[in-house]
PyMOL commands that place a pseudoatom at each C-alpha (Angstrom):
pseudoatom trace, name=CA, resn=MET, resi=1, chain=A, elem=C, hetatm=0, pos=[107.772, 98.393, 73.291]
pseudoatom trace, name=CA, resn=SER, resi=2, chain=A, elem=C, hetatm=0, pos=[106.885, 101.211, 71.156]
pseudoatom trace, name=CA, resn=GLU, resi=3, chain=A, elem=C, hetatm=0, pos=[106.989, 104.928, 72.158]
pseudoatom trace, name=CA, resn=GLY, resi=4, chain=A, elem=C, hetatm=0, pos=[103.858, 105.727, 74.193]
pseudoatom trace, name=CA, resn=GLY, resi=5, chain=A, elem=C, hetatm=0, pos=[103.052, 102.209, 75.240]
pseudoatom trace, name=CA, resn=SER, resi=6, chain=A, elem=C, hetatm=0, pos=[101.597, 101.094, 78.642]
pseudoatom trace, name=CA, resn=ILE, resi=7, chain=A, elem=C, hetatm=0, pos=[102.705, 98.418, 80.857]
pseudoatom trace, name=CA, resn=VAL, resi=8, chain=A, elem=C, hetatm=0, pos=[100.279, 97.106, 83.571]
pseudoatom trace, name=CA, resn=MET, resi=9, chain=A, elem=C, hetatm=0, pos=[101.952, 95.043, 86.283]
pseudoatom trace, name=CA, resn=ILE, resi=10, chain=A, elem=C, hetatm=0, pos=[99.897, 92.649, 88.374]
pseudoatom trace, name=CA, resn=GLY, resi=11, chain=A, elem=C, hetatm=0, pos=[100.620, 92.914, 91.973]
pseudoatom trace, name=CA, resn=SER, resi=12, chain=A, elem=C, hetatm=0, pos=[98.509, 92.078, 95.034]
pseudoatom trace, name=CA, resn=ILE, resi=13, chain=A, elem=C, hetatm=0, pos=[97.662, 93.873, 98.235]
pseudoatom trace, name=CA, resn=ALA, resi=14, chain=A, elem=C, hetatm=0, pos=[99.615, 91.077, 99.845]
pseudoatom trace, name=CA, resn=GLY, resi=15, chain=A, elem=C, hetatm=0, pos=[102.652, 93.081, 98.783]
pseudoatom trace, name=CA, resn=PHE, resi=16, chain=A, elem=C, hetatm=0, pos=[102.028, 95.731, 101.520]
pseudoatom trace, name=CA, resn=ILE, resi=17, chain=A, elem=C, hetatm=0, pos=[99.549, 94.317, 104.031]
pseudoatom trace, name=CA, resn=GLY, resi=18, chain=A, elem=C, hetatm=0, pos=[101.545, 91.452, 105.441]
pseudoatom trace, name=CA, resn=THR, resi=19, chain=A, elem=C, hetatm=0, pos=[99.733, 88.040, 105.647]
pseudoatom trace, name=CA, resn=ALA, resi=20, chain=A, elem=C, hetatm=0, pos=[100.987, 85.419, 108.122]
pseudoatom trace, name=CA, resn=GLY, resi=21, chain=A, elem=C, hetatm=0, pos=[102.226, 82.326, 106.211]
pseudoatom trace, name=CA, resn=TYR, resi=22, chain=A, elem=C, hetatm=0, pos=[102.381, 84.184, 102.831]
pseudoatom trace, name=CA, resn=GLY, resi=23, chain=A, elem=C, hetatm=0, pos=[105.725, 85.976, 103.389]
pseudoatom trace, name=CA, resn=VAL, resi=24, chain=A, elem=C, hetatm=0, pos=[107.407, 84.920, 100.136]
pseudoatom trace, name=CA, resn=TYR, resi=25, chain=A, elem=C, hetatm=0, pos=[104.362, 85.477, 97.981]
pseudoatom trace, name=CA, resn=GLY, resi=26, chain=A, elem=C, hetatm=0, pos=[103.989, 88.980, 99.745]
pseudoatom trace, name=CA, resn=ALA, resi=27, chain=A, elem=C, hetatm=0, pos=[107.686, 89.877, 99.100]
pseudoatom trace, name=CA, resn=SER, resi=28, chain=A, elem=C, hetatm=0, pos=[107.298, 88.846, 95.357]
pseudoatom trace, name=CA, resn=LYS, resi=29, chain=A, elem=C, hetatm=0, pos=[104.368, 91.238, 95.026]
pseudoatom trace, name=CA, resn=ALA, resi=30, chain=A, elem=C, hetatm=0, pos=[106.354, 93.947, 96.830]
pseudoatom trace, name=CA, resn=ALA, resi=31, chain=A, elem=C, hetatm=0, pos=[108.918, 93.454, 94.310]
pseudoatom trace, name=CA, resn=VAL, resi=32, chain=A, elem=C, hetatm=0, pos=[106.377, 94.114, 91.461]
pseudoatom trace, name=CA, resn=ARG, resi=33, chain=A, elem=C, hetatm=0, pos=[105.509, 97.381, 92.979]
pseudoatom trace, name=CA, resn=SER, resi=34, chain=A, elem=C, hetatm=0, pos=[109.234, 98.286, 93.172]
pseudoatom trace, name=CA, resn=TYR, resi=35, chain=A, elem=C, hetatm=0, pos=[109.870, 97.360, 89.407]
pseudoatom trace, name=CA, resn=SER, resi=36, chain=A, elem=C, hetatm=0, pos=[106.852, 99.390, 88.469]
pseudoatom trace, name=CA, resn=ARG, resi=37, chain=A, elem=C, hetatm=0, pos=[108.156, 102.534, 90.216]
pseudoatom trace, name=CA, resn=THR, resi=38, chain=A, elem=C, hetatm=0, pos=[111.735, 101.994, 88.922]
pseudoatom trace, name=CA, resn=TRP, resi=39, chain=A, elem=C, hetatm=0, pos=[110.619, 101.370, 85.367]
pseudoatom trace, name=CA, resn=THR, resi=40, chain=A, elem=C, hetatm=0, pos=[108.226, 104.416, 85.501]
pseudoatom trace, name=CA, resn=ARG, resi=41, chain=A, elem=C, hetatm=0, pos=[111.487, 106.504, 85.887]
pseudoatom trace, name=CA, resn=GLU, resi=42, chain=A, elem=C, hetatm=0, pos=[113.578, 104.407, 83.428]
pseudoatom trace, name=CA, resn=LEU, resi=43, chain=A, elem=C, hetatm=0, pos=[110.859, 104.370, 80.621]
pseudoatom trace, name=CA, resn=SER, resi=44, chain=A, elem=C, hetatm=0, pos=[109.425, 107.876, 80.899]
pseudoatom trace, name=CA, resn=GLY, resi=45, chain=A, elem=C, hetatm=0, pos=[111.792, 109.177, 78.202]
pseudoatom trace, name=CA, resn=LYS, resi=46, chain=A, elem=C, hetatm=0, pos=[109.973, 106.935, 75.786]
pseudoatom trace, name=CA, resn=GLY, resi=47, chain=A, elem=C, hetatm=0, pos=[106.616, 107.923, 77.000]
pseudoatom trace, name=CA, resn=ILE, resi=48, chain=A, elem=C, hetatm=0, pos=[106.000, 104.468, 78.312]
pseudoatom trace, name=CA, resn=ARG, resi=49, chain=A, elem=C, hetatm=0, pos=[103.631, 104.337, 81.308]
pseudoatom trace, name=CA, resn=VAL, resi=50, chain=A, elem=C, hetatm=0, pos=[104.019, 101.684, 83.970]
pseudoatom trace, name=CA, resn=ASN, resi=51, chain=A, elem=C, hetatm=0, pos=[101.361, 100.983, 86.664]
pseudoatom trace, name=CA, resn=THR, resi=52, chain=A, elem=C, hetatm=0, pos=[100.480, 98.273, 89.100]
pseudoatom trace, name=CA, resn=LEU, resi=53, chain=A, elem=C, hetatm=0, pos=[97.185, 96.743, 89.532]
pseudoatom trace, name=CA, resn=SER, resi=54, chain=A, elem=C, hetatm=0, pos=[96.915, 95.131, 92.915]
pseudoatom trace, name=CA, resn=PRO, resi=55, chain=A, elem=C, hetatm=0, pos=[93.871, 92.985, 93.628]
pseudoatom trace, name=CA, resn=GLY, resi=56, chain=A, elem=C, hetatm=0, pos=[92.623, 91.721, 96.972]
pseudoatom trace, name=CA, resn=PRO, resi=57, chain=A, elem=C, hetatm=0, pos=[90.445, 88.562, 97.195]
pseudoatom trace, name=CA, resn=ILE, resi=58, chain=A, elem=C, hetatm=0, pos=[88.854, 87.836, 93.905]
pseudoatom trace, name=CA, resn=ASP, resi=59, chain=A, elem=C, hetatm=0, pos=[86.249, 85.192, 93.344]
pseudoatom trace, name=CA, resn=THR, resi=60, chain=A, elem=C, hetatm=0, pos=[88.237, 83.039, 90.847]
pseudoatom trace, name=CA, resn=PRO, resi=61, chain=A, elem=C, hetatm=0, pos=[88.296, 79.267, 90.483]
pseudoatom trace, name=CA, resn=MET, resi=62, chain=A, elem=C, hetatm=0, pos=[91.060, 79.295, 93.044]
pseudoatom trace, name=CA, resn=PHE, resi=63, chain=A, elem=C, hetatm=0, pos=[88.262, 79.901, 95.674]
pseudoatom trace, name=CA, resn=ASP, resi=64, chain=A, elem=C, hetatm=0, pos=[85.994, 77.083, 94.583]
pseudoatom trace, name=CA, resn=ASP, resi=65, chain=A, elem=C, hetatm=0, pos=[87.652, 74.713, 97.153]
pseudoatom trace, name=CA, resn=VAL, resi=66, chain=A, elem=C, hetatm=0, pos=[87.828, 77.171, 99.906]
pseudoatom trace, name=CA, resn=SER, resi=67, chain=A, elem=C, hetatm=0, pos=[85.606, 76.419, 102.886]
pseudoatom trace, name=CA, resn=ASP, resi=68, chain=A, elem=C, hetatm=0, pos=[82.621, 78.613, 103.757]
pseudoatom trace, name=CA, resn=GLU, resi=69, chain=A, elem=C, hetatm=0, pos=[84.486, 79.516, 107.009]
pseudoatom trace, name=CA, resn=VAL, resi=70, chain=A, elem=C, hetatm=0, pos=[87.547, 80.917, 105.127]
pseudoatom trace, name=CA, resn=ARG, resi=71, chain=A, elem=C, hetatm=0, pos=[85.288, 82.770, 102.645]
pseudoatom trace, name=CA, resn=LYS, resi=72, chain=A, elem=C, hetatm=0, pos=[83.334, 84.299, 105.503]
pseudoatom trace, name=CA, resn=THR, resi=73, chain=A, elem=C, hetatm=0, pos=[86.580, 85.264, 107.354]
pseudoatom trace, name=CA, resn=LEU, resi=74, chain=A, elem=C, hetatm=0, pos=[87.839, 86.978, 104.192]
pseudoatom trace, name=CA, resn=THR, resi=75, chain=A, elem=C, hetatm=0, pos=[84.705, 88.656, 103.392]
pseudoatom trace, name=CA, resn=ALA, resi=76, chain=A, elem=C, hetatm=0, pos=[84.536, 90.114, 106.843]
pseudoatom trace, name=CA, resn=LEU, resi=77, chain=A, elem=C, hetatm=0, pos=[87.805, 91.969, 106.277]
pseudoatom trace, name=CA, resn=ILE, resi=78, chain=A, elem=C, hetatm=0, pos=[86.548, 93.667, 103.154]
pseudoatom trace, name=CA, resn=PRO, resi=79, chain=A, elem=C, hetatm=0, pos=[84.586, 96.897, 103.794]
pseudoatom trace, name=CA, resn=LEU, resi=80, chain=A, elem=C, hetatm=0, pos=[82.339, 96.330, 100.706]
pseudoatom trace, name=CA, resn=GLY, resi=81, chain=A, elem=C, hetatm=0, pos=[81.405, 92.837, 102.122]
pseudoatom trace, name=CA, resn=ARG, resi=82, chain=A, elem=C, hetatm=0, pos=[82.209, 90.640, 99.303]
pseudoatom trace, name=CA, resn=LEU, resi=83, chain=A, elem=C, hetatm=0, pos=[84.965, 89.041, 97.104]
pseudoatom trace, name=CA, resn=GLY, resi=84, chain=A, elem=C, hetatm=0, pos=[85.911, 90.958, 93.945]
pseudoatom trace, name=CA, resn=LYS, resi=85, chain=A, elem=C, hetatm=0, pos=[84.843, 89.785, 90.446]
pseudoatom trace, name=CA, resn=PRO, resi=86, chain=A, elem=C, hetatm=0, pos=[87.370, 88.907, 87.771]
pseudoatom trace, name=CA, resn=GLU, resi=87, chain=A, elem=C, hetatm=0, pos=[85.587, 91.456, 85.511]
pseudoatom trace, name=CA, resn=GLU, resi=88, chain=A, elem=C, hetatm=0, pos=[86.182, 94.145, 87.909]
pseudoatom trace, name=CA, resn=VAL, resi=89, chain=A, elem=C, hetatm=0, pos=[89.983, 93.548, 87.786]
pseudoatom trace, name=CA, resn=ALA, resi=90, chain=A, elem=C, hetatm=0, pos=[89.830, 93.178, 83.978]
pseudoatom trace, name=CA, resn=ALA, resi=91, chain=A, elem=C, hetatm=0, pos=[88.050, 96.653, 83.808]
pseudoatom trace, name=CA, resn=ALA, resi=92, chain=A, elem=C, hetatm=0, pos=[90.845, 98.213, 85.907]
pseudoatom trace, name=CA, resn=ALA, resi=93, chain=A, elem=C, hetatm=0, pos=[93.623, 96.686, 83.812]
pseudoatom trace, name=CA, resn=PHE, resi=94, chain=A, elem=C, hetatm=0, pos=[91.869, 97.745, 80.604]
pseudoatom trace, name=CA, resn=PHE, resi=95, chain=A, elem=C, hetatm=0, pos=[91.612, 101.499, 82.043]
pseudoatom trace, name=CA, resn=LEU, resi=96, chain=A, elem=C, hetatm=0, pos=[95.182, 101.452, 82.942]
pseudoatom trace, name=CA, resn=ALA, resi=97, chain=A, elem=C, hetatm=0, pos=[96.277, 100.231, 79.454]
pseudoatom trace, name=CA, resn=SER, resi=98, chain=A, elem=C, hetatm=0, pos=[94.085, 102.598, 77.641]
pseudoatom trace, name=CA, resn=ASP, resi=99, chain=A, elem=C, hetatm=0, pos=[94.464, 106.268, 76.530]
pseudoatom trace, name=CA, resn=GLU, resi=100, chain=A, elem=C, hetatm=0, pos=[91.975, 107.058, 79.176]
pseudoatom trace, name=CA, resn=SER, resi=101, chain=A, elem=C, hetatm=0, pos=[94.669, 106.827, 81.741]
pseudoatom trace, name=CA, resn=SER, resi=102, chain=A, elem=C, hetatm=0, pos=[97.256, 108.758, 79.704]
pseudoatom trace, name=CA, resn=TYR, resi=103, chain=A, elem=C, hetatm=0, pos=[98.382, 110.887, 82.595]
pseudoatom trace, name=CA, resn=ILE, resi=104, chain=A, elem=C, hetatm=0, pos=[98.807, 108.094, 85.165]
pseudoatom trace, name=CA, resn=THR, resi=105, chain=A, elem=C, hetatm=0, pos=[102.171, 106.431, 85.661]
pseudoatom trace, name=CA, resn=GLY, resi=106, chain=A, elem=C, hetatm=0, pos=[103.873, 104.980, 88.689]
pseudoatom trace, name=CA, resn=ALA, resi=107, chain=A, elem=C, hetatm=0, pos=[100.601, 104.480, 90.265]
pseudoatom trace, name=CA, resn=GLU, resi=108, chain=A, elem=C, hetatm=0, pos=[99.232, 101.425, 92.148]
pseudoatom trace, name=CA, resn=LEU, resi=109, chain=A, elem=C, hetatm=0, pos=[95.497, 100.760, 91.865]
pseudoatom trace, name=CA, resn=CYS, resi=110, chain=A, elem=C, hetatm=0, pos=[94.018, 98.506, 94.550]
pseudoatom trace, name=CA, resn=ILE, resi=111, chain=A, elem=C, hetatm=0, pos=[91.069, 96.548, 93.535]
pseudoatom trace, name=CA, resn=ASP, resi=112, chain=A, elem=C, hetatm=0, pos=[90.105, 95.202, 97.020]
pseudoatom trace, name=CA, resn=GLY, resi=113, chain=A, elem=C, hetatm=0, pos=[86.864, 96.473, 98.214]
pseudoatom trace, name=CA, resn=GLY, resi=114, chain=A, elem=C, hetatm=0, pos=[88.687, 98.655, 100.719]
pseudoatom trace, name=CA, resn=MET, resi=115, chain=A, elem=C, hetatm=0, pos=[90.433, 95.640, 102.418]
pseudoatom trace, name=CA, resn=SER, resi=116, chain=A, elem=C, hetatm=0, pos=[93.933, 97.297, 102.448]
pseudoatom trace, name=CA, resn=GLN, resi=117, chain=A, elem=C, hetatm=0, pos=[92.568, 100.452, 103.849]
pseudoatom trace, name=CA, resn=VAL, resi=118, chain=A, elem=C, hetatm=0, pos=[91.384, 99.102, 107.192]
for i in range(1, 118): cmd.bond("trace and resi %d" % i, "trace and resi %d" % (i + 1))
show_as sticks, trace
zoom trace
């Protein structure tokens, strides 16, 4: 990667909220957070920024086969009262990759409607 680049890691709020039955998934996403923080230090001399984007439940095709009960249960845990949209995650990733975030590195941006804050 050239000097001044930007790396956007894709994590998940599962990396820090703890979800029964998803221990391996959560651990792998926690590892993404750790890599991001480590690489922030290691790559700073090259002016390369490293940030993590951690979505919560996003209304993607993965949710097409989810029951209404599961969808309602998840939605009830989200302060904004809805699943996220893929476009919202894409906009955040674009921001972190752009020069608009030139003074942001080592950060984790949660796109989760407030779910991880409750």
